[in-house]
N, CA, C and O atoms as CSV, one atom per row, in Angstrom:
chain,resi,resn,atom,element,x,y,z
A,1,UNK,N,N,8.531,-131.882,58.765
A,1,UNK,CA,C,7.991,-130.638,58.274
A,1,UNK,C,C,6.915,-130.932,57.236
A,1,UNK,O,O,7.021,-131.883,56.460
A,2,UNK,N,N,5.884,-130.102,57.237
A,2,UNK,CA,C,4.767,-130.222,56.310
A,2,UNK,C,C,4.783,-129.018,55.371
A,2,UNK,O,O,4.924,-127.871,55.797
A,3,UNK,N,N,4.636,-129.313,54.089
A,3,UNK,CA,C,4.544,-128.279,53.063
A,3,UNK,C,C,3.118,-128.270,52.531
A,3,UNK,O,O,2.622,-129.274,52.018
A,4,UNK,N,N,2.473,-127.125,52.663
A,4,UNK,CA,C,1.132,-126.911,52.129
A,4,UNK,C,C,1.307,-126.140,50.832
A,4,UNK,O,O,1.713,-124.978,50.843
A,5,UNK,N,N,1.004,-126.784,49.723
A,5,UNK,CA,C,1.234,-126.222,48.402
A,5,UNK,C,C,-0.099,-125.901,47.725
A,5,UNK,O,O,-0.974,-126.760,47.616
A,6,UNK,N,N,-0.239,-124.667,47.278
A,6,UNK,CA,C,-1.436,-124.256,46.560
A,6,UNK,C,C,-0.997,-123.783,45.176
A,6,UNK,O,O,-0.218,-122.838,45.055
A,7,UNK,N,N,-1.496,-124.438,44.143
A,7,UNK,CA,C,-1.238,-124.022,42.774
A,7,UNK,C,C,-2.518,-123.390,42.249
A,7,UNK,O,O,-3.598,-123.971,42.352
A,8,UNK,N,N,-2.386,-122.194,41.684
A,8,UNK,CA,C,-3.554,-121.430,41.263
A,8,UNK,C,C,-3.410,-121.033,39.792
A,8,UNK,O,O,-2.411,-120.438,39.389
A,9,UNK,N,N,-4.414,-121.372,39.014
A,9,UNK,CA,C,-4.479,-120.980,37.615
A,9,UNK,C,C,-5.214,-119.643,37.542
A,9,UNK,O,O,-6.364,-119.536,37.967
A,10,UNK,N,N,-4.545,-118.629,37.001
A,10,UNK,CA,C,-5.056,-117.261,37.016
A,10,UNK,C,C,-5.267,-116.763,35.583
A,10,UNK,O,O,-4.374,-116.881,34.745
A,11,UNK,N,N,-6.444,-116.211,35.308
A,11,UNK,CA,C,-6.725,-115.660,33.985
A,11,UNK,C,C,-6.002,-114.311,33.815
A,11,UNK,O,O,-5.779,-113.599,34.794
A,12,UNK,N,N,-5.643,-113.970,32.584
A,12,UNK,CA,C,-4.865,-112.736,32.340
A,12,UNK,C,C,-5.539,-111.461,32.818
A,12,UNK,O,O,-4.849,-110.528,33.229
A,13,UNK,N,N,-6.854,-111.391,32.777
A,13,UNK,CA,C,-7.547,-110.152,33.127
A,13,UNK,C,C,-7.488,-109.790,34.604
A,13,UNK,O,O,-7.767,-108.645,34.962
A,14,UNK,N,N,-7.133,-110.732,35.467
A,14,UNK,CA,C,-7.035,-110.428,36.908
A,14,UNK,C,C,-5.609,-110.581,37.440
A,14,UNK,O,O,-5.362,-110.369,38.627
A,15,UNK,N,N,-4.686,-110.944,36.576
A,15,UNK,CA,C,-3.341,-111.321,37.033
A,15,UNK,C,C,-2.653,-110.234,37.855
A,15,UNK,O,O,-2.110,-110.527,38.920
A,16,UNK,N,N,-2.664,-109.009,37.393
A,16,UNK,CA,C,-1.996,-107.932,38.116
A,16,UNK,C,C,-2.628,-107.721,39.498
A,16,UNK,O,O,-1.920,-107.594,40.497
A,17,UNK,N,N,-3.949,-107.686,39.546
A,17,UNK,CA,C,-4.643,-107.526,40.822
A,17,UNK,C,C,-4.385,-108.724,41.740
A,17,UNK,O,O,-4.170,-108.561,42.941
A,18,UNK,N,N,-4.409,-109.912,41.168
A,18,UNK,CA,C,-4.167,-111.132,41.931
A,18,UNK,C,C,-2.802,-111.086,42.614
A,18,UNK,O,O,-2.703,-111.345,43.814
A,19,UNK,N,N,-1.761,-110.761,41.870
A,19,UNK,CA,C,-0.415,-110.710,42.445
A,19,UNK,C,C,-0.326,-109.679,43.560
A,19,UNK,O,O,0.244,-109.944,44.618
A,20,UNK,N,N,-0.884,-108.521,43.321
A,20,UNK,CA,C,-0.859,-107.466,44.330
A,20,UNK,C,C,-1.610,-107.883,45.589
A,20,UNK,O,O,-1.115,-107.708,46.703
A,21,UNK,N,N,-2.803,-108.434,45.408
A,21,UNK,CA,C,-3.625,-108.829,46.550
A,21,UNK,C,C,-2.996,-109.975,47.337
A,21,UNK,O,O,-3.028,-109.980,48.567
A,22,UNK,N,N,-2.425,-110.944,46.627
A,22,UNK,CA,C,-1.771,-112.061,47.322
A,22,UNK,C,C,-0.629,-111.560,48.188
A,22,UNK,O,O,-0.506,-111.950,49.349
A,23,UNK,N,N,0.205,-110.696,47.628
A,23,UNK,CA,C,1.381,-110.203,48.351
A,23,UNK,C,C,1.018,-109.260,49.498
A,23,UNK,O,O,1.636,-109.316,50.561
A,24,UNK,N,N,0.034,-108.405,49.295
A,24,UNK,CA,C,-0.275,-107.391,50.303
A,24,UNK,C,C,-1.323,-107.818,51.321
A,24,UNK,O,O,-1.349,-107.296,52.436
A,25,UNK,N,N,-2.191,-108.764,50.952
A,25,UNK,CA,C,-3.321,-109.105,51.824
A,25,UNK,C,C,-3.386,-110.587,52.170
A,25,UNK,O,O,-3.285,-110.956,53.340
A,26,UNK,N,N,-3.553,-111.433,51.167
A,26,UNK,CA,C,-3.845,-112.842,51.447
A,26,UNK,C,C,-2.693,-113.578,52.136
A,26,UNK,O,O,-2.895,-114.186,53.187
A,27,UNK,N,N,-1.515,-113.532,51.570
A,27,UNK,CA,C,-0.380,-114.239,52.192
A,27,UNK,C,C,-0.132,-113.718,53.608
A,27,UNK,O,O,0.042,-114.530,54.516
A,28,UNK,N,N,-0.109,-112.397,53.839
A,28,UNK,CA,C,0.044,-111.931,55.228
A,28,UNK,C,C,-1.050,-112.454,56.169
A,28,UNK,O,O,-0.767,-112.763,57.327
A,29,UNK,N,N,-2.295,-112.557,55.685
A,29,UNK,CA,C,-3.365,-113.092,56.541
A,29,UNK,C,C,-3.117,-114.562,56.879
A,29,UNK,O,O,-3.344,-114.981,58.014
A,30,UNK,N,N,-2.656,-115.340,55.910
A,30,UNK,CA,C,-2.350,-116.743,56.191
A,30,UNK,C,C,-1.225,-116.839,57.222
A,30,UNK,O,O,-1.300,-117.643,58.151
A,31,UNK,N,N,-0.199,-116.034,57.064
A,31,UNK,CA,C,0.929,-116.070,58.000
A,31,UNK,C,C,0.537,-115.573,59.394
A,31,UNK,O,O,1.091,-116.033,60.392
A,32,UNK,N,N,-0.412,-114.643,59.468
A,32,UNK,CA,C,-0.870,-114.121,60.755
A,32,UNK,C,C,-1.580,-115.178,61.602
A,32,UNK,O,O,-1.776,-114.967,62.799
A,33,UNK,N,N,-1.966,-116.301,61.013
A,33,UNK,CA,C,-2.587,-117.364,61.800
A,33,UNK,C,C,-1.598,-117.978,62.781
A,33,UNK,O,O,-2.003,-118.608,63.758
A,34,UNK,N,N,-0.301,-117.800,62.528
A,34,UNK,CA,C,0.728,-118.366,63.396
A,34,UNK,C,C,1.020,-119.830,63.122
A,34,UNK,O,O,1.845,-120.431,63.810
A,35,UNK,N,N,0.368,-120.411,62.141
A,35,UNK,CA,C,0.547,-121.832,61.831
A,35,UNK,C,C,1.816,-122.056,61.006
A,35,UNK,O,O,2.528,-123.041,61.204
A,36,UNK,N,N,2.087,-121.150,60.094
A,36,UNK,CA,C,3.195,-121.330,59.157
A,36,UNK,C,C,4.358,-120.411,59.524
A,36,UNK,O,O,4.154,-119.264,59.920
A,37,UNK,N,N,5.573,-120.924,59.389
A,37,UNK,CA,C,6.750,-120.129,59.745
A,37,UNK,C,C,7.508,-119.612,58.527
A,37,UNK,O,O,8.461,-118.845,58.666
A,38,UNK,N,N,7.087,-120.029,57.337
A,38,UNK,CA,C,7.772,-119.599,56.121
A,38,UNK,C,C,6.834,-119.787,54.934
A,38,UNK,O,O,5.928,-120.619,54.963
A,39,UNK,N,N,7.068,-119.003,53.900
A,39,UNK,CA,C,6.322,-119.201,52.652
A,39,UNK,C,C,7.220,-118.869,51.467
A,39,UNK,O,O,8.233,-118.185,51.608
A,40,UNK,N,N,6.830,-119.366,50.300
A,40,UNK,CA,C,7.487,-119.048,49.032
A,40,UNK,C,C,6.387,-118.878,47.991
A,40,UNK,O,O,5.346,-119.531,48.050
A,41,UNK,N,N,6.640,-117.994,47.045
A,41,UNK,CA,C,5.646,-117.670,46.020
A,41,UNK,C,C,6.336,-117.789,44.661
A,41,UNK,O,O,7.339,-117.120,44.410
A,42,UNK,N,N,5.795,-118.642,43.782
A,42,UNK,CA,C,6.419,-118.929,42.496
A,42,UNK,C,C,5.438,-118.727,41.341
A,42,UNK,O,O,4.221,-118.821,41.505
A,43,UNK,N,N,6.003,-118.448,40.182
A,43,UNK,CA,C,5.264,-118.496,38.920
A,43,UNK,C,C,5.781,-119.717,38.172
A,43,UNK,O,O,6.992,-119.880,38.020
A,44,UNK,N,N,4.889,-120.571,37.706
A,44,UNK,CA,C,5.295,-121.737,36.924
A,44,UNK,C,C,5.728,-121.281,35.547
A,44,UNK,O,O,5.079,-120.433,34.935
A,45,UNK,N,N,6.825,-121.841,35.058
A,45,UNK,CA,C,7.394,-121.446,33.779
A,45,UNK,C,C,6.953,-122.401,32.679
A,45,UNK,O,O,7.646,-123.365,32.353
A,46,UNK,N,N,5.803,-122.116,32.123
A,46,UNK,CA,C,5.298,-122.875,30.985
A,46,UNK,C,C,4.261,-122.022,30.266
A,46,UNK,O,O,3.651,-121.131,30.857
A,47,UNK,N,N,4.077,-122.303,29.013
A,47,UNK,CA,C,3.074,-121.594,28.224
A,47,UNK,C,C,1.756,-122.337,28.297
A,47,UNK,O,O,1.723,-123.568,28.299
A,48,UNK,N,N,0.674,-121.584,28.357
A,48,UNK,CA,C,-0.649,-122.202,28.326
A,48,UNK,C,C,-1.384,-121.721,27.082
A,48,UNK,O,O,-1.195,-120.593,26.628
A,49,UNK,N,N,-2.204,-122.575,26.554
A,49,UNK,CA,C,-2.939,-122.247,25.332
A,49,UNK,C,C,-3.955,-121.130,25.540
A,49,UNK,O,O,-4.237,-120.365,24.618
A,50,UNK,N,N,-4.505,-121.036,26.744
A,50,UNK,CA,C,-5.540,-120.035,26.987
A,50,UNK,C,C,-4.995,-118.710,27.533
A,50,UNK,O,O,-5.770,-117.800,27.824
A,51,UNK,N,N,-3.676,-118.595,27.674
A,51,UNK,CA,C,-3.078,-117.358,28.155
A,51,UNK,C,C,-3.045,-117.214,29.658
A,51,UNK,O,O,-2.556,-116.205,30.168
A,52,UNK,N,N,-3.552,-118.199,30.382
A,52,UNK,CA,C,-3.540,-118.134,31.844
A,52,UNK,C,C,-2.130,-118.411,32.370
A,52,UNK,O,O,-1.274,-118.937,31.658
A,53,UNK,N,N,-1.915,-118.049,33.621
A,53,UNK,CA,C,-0.642,-118.274,34.300
A,53,UNK,C,C,-0.899,-119.063,35.567
A,53,UNK,O,O,-1.905,-118.852,36.245
A,54,UNK,N,N,0.002,-119.964,35.887
A,54,UNK,CA,C,-0.098,-120.720,37.132
A,54,UNK,C,C,0.906,-120.190,38.142
A,54,UNK,O,O,2.076,-119.961,37.832
A,55,UNK,N,N,0.413,-120.005,39.356
A,55,UNK,CA,C,1.252,-119.576,40.474
A,55,UNK,C,C,1.200,-120.650,41.545
A,55,UNK,O,O,0.221,-121.388,41.665
A,56,UNK,N,N,2.259,-120.721,42.311
A,56,UNK,CA,C,2.362,-121.706,43.378
A,56,UNK,C,C,2.781,-120.983,44.649
A,56,UNK,O,O,3.792,-120.281,44.669
A,57,UNK,N,N,2.002,-121.158,45.704
A,57,UNK,CA,C,2.344,-120.606,47.017
A,57,UNK,C,C,2.591,-121.784,47.938
A,57,UNK,O,O,1.763,-122.688,48.049
A,58,UNK,N,N,3.735,-121.763,48.596
A,58,UNK,CA,C,4.097,-122.840,49.507
A,58,UNK,C,C,4.213,-122.278,50.918
A,58,UNK,O,O,4.892,-121.279,51.157
A,59,UNK,N,N,3.535,-122.943,51.840
A,59,UNK,CA,C,3.590,-122.571,53.254
A,59,UNK,C,C,4.187,-123.742,54.018
A,59,UNK,O,O,3.874,-124.898,53.732
A,60,UNK,N,N,5.042,-123.450,54.984
A,60,UNK,CA,C,5.740,-124.479,55.746
A,60,UNK,C,C,5.329,-124.436,57.212
A,60,UNK,O,O,5.306,-123.375,57.836
A,61,UNK,N,N,5.003,-125.617,57.752
A,61,UNK,CA,C,4.661,-125.749,59.161
A,61,UNK,C,C,5.375,-126.983,59.717
A,61,UNK,O,O,5.867,-127.820,58.960
A,62,UNK,N,N,5.424,-127.082,61.031
A,62,UNK,CA,C,6.224,-128.135,61.661
A,62,UNK,C,C,5.531,-129.481,61.789
A,62,UNK,O,O,6.206,-130.504,61.901
A,63,UNK,N,N,4.206,-129.512,61.776
A,63,UNK,CA,C,3.537,-130.788,62.031
A,63,UNK,C,C,2.176,-130.870,61.345
A,63,UNK,O,O,1.578,-129.862,60.968
A,64,UNK,N,N,1.718,-132.093,61.202
A,64,UNK,CA,C,0.383,-132.317,60.644
A,64,UNK,C,C,-0.687,-131.788,61.598
A,64,UNK,O,O,-1.748,-131.350,61.152
A,65,UNK,N,N,-0.424,-131.825,62.883
A,65,UNK,CA,C,-1.372,-131.288,63.866
A,65,UNK,C,C,-1.587,-129.789,63.634
A,65,UNK,O,O,-2.715,-129.302,63.706
A,66,UNK,N,N,-0.511,-129.068,63.358
A,66,UNK,CA,C,-0.643,-127.640,63.087
A,66,UNK,C,C,-1.416,-127.414,61.783
A,66,UNK,O,O,-2.229,-126.495,61.684
A,67,UNK,N,N,-1.155,-128.248,60.806
A,67,UNK,CA,C,-1.870,-128.137,59.536
A,67,UNK,C,C,-3.366,-128.381,59.737
A,67,UNK,O,O,-4.196,-127.674,59.164
A,68,UNK,N,N,-3.703,-129.365,60.539
A,68,UNK,CA,C,-5.110,-129.657,60.820
A,68,UNK,C,C,-5.766,-128.499,61.585
A,68,UNK,O,O,-6.943,-128.198,61.383
A,69,UNK,N,N,-4.995,-127.862,62.456
A,69,UNK,CA,C,-5.511,-126.691,63.162
A,69,UNK,C,C,-5.826,-125.572,62.165
A,69,UNK,O,O,-6.855,-124.906,62.282
A,70,UNK,N,N,-4.953,-125.370,61.201
A,70,UNK,CA,C,-5.206,-124.373,60.157
A,70,UNK,C,C,-6.490,-124.705,59.398
A,70,UNK,O,O,-7.326,-123.833,59.161
A,71,UNK,N,N,-6.637,-125.970,59.022
A,71,UNK,CA,C,-7.829,-126.393,58.285
A,71,UNK,C,C,-9.100,-126.142,59.096
A,71,UNK,O,O,-10.098,-125.667,58.554
A,72,UNK,N,N,-9.066,-126.455,60.374
A,72,UNK,CA,C,-10.251,-126.310,61.222
A,72,UNK,C,C,-10.604,-124.856,61.514
A,72,UNK,O,O,-11.777,-124.484,61.475
A,73,UNK,N,N,-9.600,-124.031,61.807
A,73,UNK,CA,C,-9.855,-122.688,62.312
A,73,UNK,C,C,-9.789,-121.574,61.271
A,73,UNK,O,O,-10.432,-120.538,61.440
A,74,UNK,N,N,-9.023,-121.771,60.196
A,74,UNK,CA,C,-8.734,-120.631,59.334
A,74,UNK,C,C,-9.018,-120.844,57.840
A,74,UNK,O,O,-9.421,-119.907,57.150
A,75,UNK,N,N,-8.814,-122.045,57.349
A,75,UNK,CA,C,-8.802,-122.275,55.902
A,75,UNK,C,C,-10.082,-121.840,55.200
A,75,UNK,O,O,-10.020,-121.160,54.176
A,76,UNK,N,N,-11.227,-122.217,55.725
A,76,UNK,CA,C,-12.473,-121.920,55.013
A,76,UNK,C,C,-12.716,-120.416,54.891
A,76,UNK,O,O,-13.213,-119.954,53.864
A,77,UNK,N,N,-12.378,-119.660,55.910
A,77,UNK,CA,C,-12.566,-118.201,55.879
A,77,UNK,C,C,-11.643,-117.571,54.838
A,77,UNK,O,O,-12.071,-116.733,54.045
A,78,UNK,N,N,-10.376,-117.980,54.846
A,78,UNK,CA,C,-9.415,-117.407,53.913
A,78,UNK,C,C,-9.698,-117.830,52.473
A,78,UNK,O,O,-9.547,-117.027,51.552
A,79,UNK,N,N,-10.099,-119.058,52.275
A,79,UNK,CA,C,-10.447,-119.520,50.930
A,79,UNK,C,C,-11.673,-118.771,50.404
A,79,UNK,O,O,-11.732,-118.428,49.223
A,80,UNK,N,N,-12.628,-118.524,51.259
A,80,UNK,CA,C,-13.849,-117.820,50.851
A,80,UNK,C,C,-13.541,-116.403,50.373
A,80,UNK,O,O,-14.163,-115.919,49.428
A,81,UNK,N,N,-12.593,-115.742,51.014
A,81,UNK,CA,C,-12.212,-114.391,50.582
A,81,UNK,C,C,-11.645,-114.410,49.168
A,81,UNK,O,O,-11.972,-113.551,48.350
A,82,UNK,N,N,-10.800,-115.389,48.887
A,82,UNK,CA,C,-10.223,-115.501,47.549
A,82,UNK,C,C,-11.308,-115.847,46.540
A,82,UNK,O,O,-11.357,-115.263,45.458
A,83,UNK,N,N,-12.168,-116.781,46.882
A,83,UNK,CA,C,-13.251,-117.197,45.984
A,83,UNK,C,C,-14.200,-116.037,45.694
A,83,UNK,O,O,-14.628,-115.845,44.556
A,84,UNK,N,N,-14.519,-115.276,46.718
A,84,UNK,CA,C,-15.425,-114.139,46.540
A,84,UNK,C,C,-14.801,-113.079,45.627
A,84,UNK,O,O,-15.490,-112.470,44.810
A,85,UNK,N,N,-13.518,-112.872,45.773
A,85,UNK,CA,C,-12.831,-111.843,44.995
A,85,UNK,C,C,-12.640,-112.235,43.528
A,85,UNK,O,O,-12.789,-111.397,42.639
A,86,UNK,N,N,-12.309,-113.511,43.274
A,86,UNK,CA,C,-11.907,-113.914,41.924
A,86,UNK,C,C,-12.807,-114.948,41.243
A,86,UNK,O,O,-12.667,-115.184,40.043
A,87,UNK,N,N,-13.713,-115.558,41.977
A,87,UNK,CA,C,-14.624,-116.569,41.405
A,87,UNK,C,C,-13.846,-117.615,40.615
A,87,UNK,O,O,-12.892,-118.201,41.127
A,88,UNK,N,N,-14.252,-117.850,39.370
A,88,UNK,CA,C,-13.622,-118.887,38.555
A,88,UNK,C,C,-12.424,-118.369,37.752
A,88,UNK,O,O,-11.935,-119.061,36.859
A,89,UNK,N,N,-11.955,-117.170,38.058
A,89,UNK,CA,C,-10.797,-116.608,37.365
A,89,UNK,C,C,-9.481,-116.962,38.064
A,89,UNK,O,O,-8.403,-116.672,37.544
A,90,UNK,N,N,-9.569,-117.581,39.233
A,90,UNK,CA,C,-8.396,-118.068,39.963
A,90,UNK,C,C,-8.794,-119.408,40.588
A,90,UNK,O,O,-9.436,-119.454,41.637
A,91,UNK,N,N,-8.401,-120.486,39.927
A,91,UNK,CA,C,-8.802,-121.824,40.346
A,91,UNK,C,C,-7.617,-122.509,41.036
A,91,UNK,O,O,-6.530,-122.622,40.469
A,92,UNK,N,N,-7.850,-122.963,42.272
A,92,UNK,CA,C,-6.765,-123.500,43.098
A,92,UNK,C,C,-6.806,-125.036,43.177
A,92,UNK,O,O,-7.863,-125.666,43.129
A,93,UNK,N,N,-5.615,-125.591,43.298
A,93,UNK,CA,C,-5.405,-127.022,43.536
A,93,UNK,C,C,-4.441,-127.125,44.703
A,93,UNK,O,O,-3.356,-126.545,44.657
A,94,UNK,N,N,-4.816,-127.856,45.755
A,94,UNK,CA,C,-4.022,-127.924,46.982
A,94,UNK,C,C,-3.454,-129.304,47.216
A,94,UNK,O,O,-4.114,-130.313,46.968
A,95,UNK,N,N,-2.195,-129.341,47.709
A,95,UNK,CA,C,-1.568,-130.608,48.091
A,95,UNK,C,C,-0.791,-130.412,49.385
A,95,UNK,O,O,-0.325,-129.316,49.699
A,96,UNK,N,N,-0.668,-131.506,50.122
A,96,UNK,CA,C,0.159,-131.541,51.327
A,96,UNK,C,C,1.339,-132.472,51.061
A,96,UNK,O,O,1.171,-133.551,50.493
A,97,UNK,N,N,2.514,-132.056,51.468
A,97,UNK,CA,C,3.707,-132.865,51.323
A,97,UNK,C,C,4.414,-132.949,52.655
A,97,UNK,O,O,4.370,-132.009,53.449
A,98,UNK,N,N,5.062,-134.063,52.902
A,98,UNK,CA,C,5.789,-134.281,54.146
A,98,UNK,C,C,7.266,-134.503,53.839
A,98,UNK,O,O,7.606,-135.257,52.928
A,99,UNK,N,N,8.139,-133.849,54.595
A,99,UNK,CA,C,9.570,-134.060,54.454
A,99,UNK,C,C,9.923,-135.465,54.904
A,99,UNK,O,O,9.472,-135.920,55.955
A,100,UNK,N,N,10.738,-136.157,54.098
A,100,UNK,CA,C,11.177,-137.508,54.483
A,100,UNK,C,C,12.683,-137.573,54.612
A,100,UNK,O,O,13.231,-138.629,54.927
């Protein structure tokens, strides 16, 4: 199993909109690709000096081939929507993990 993990640093002024949009629009669009069979959405529990909050979205897929298909066919379009909406107020860091 492959875990696609996205950690996003969100500024306080967009946080409410960000949470709403992720839950109602972005996460459903990612799941509609058919690549991922499960997701989890977390808030990191730590204080930041600048008042920002970090969120973590985890998507689960069965193989690296499926993950590569997501990257080729869907990722750039979905990332662009988030970037266009939030610019530098929601900065993402992505990692891939494999179950061992």
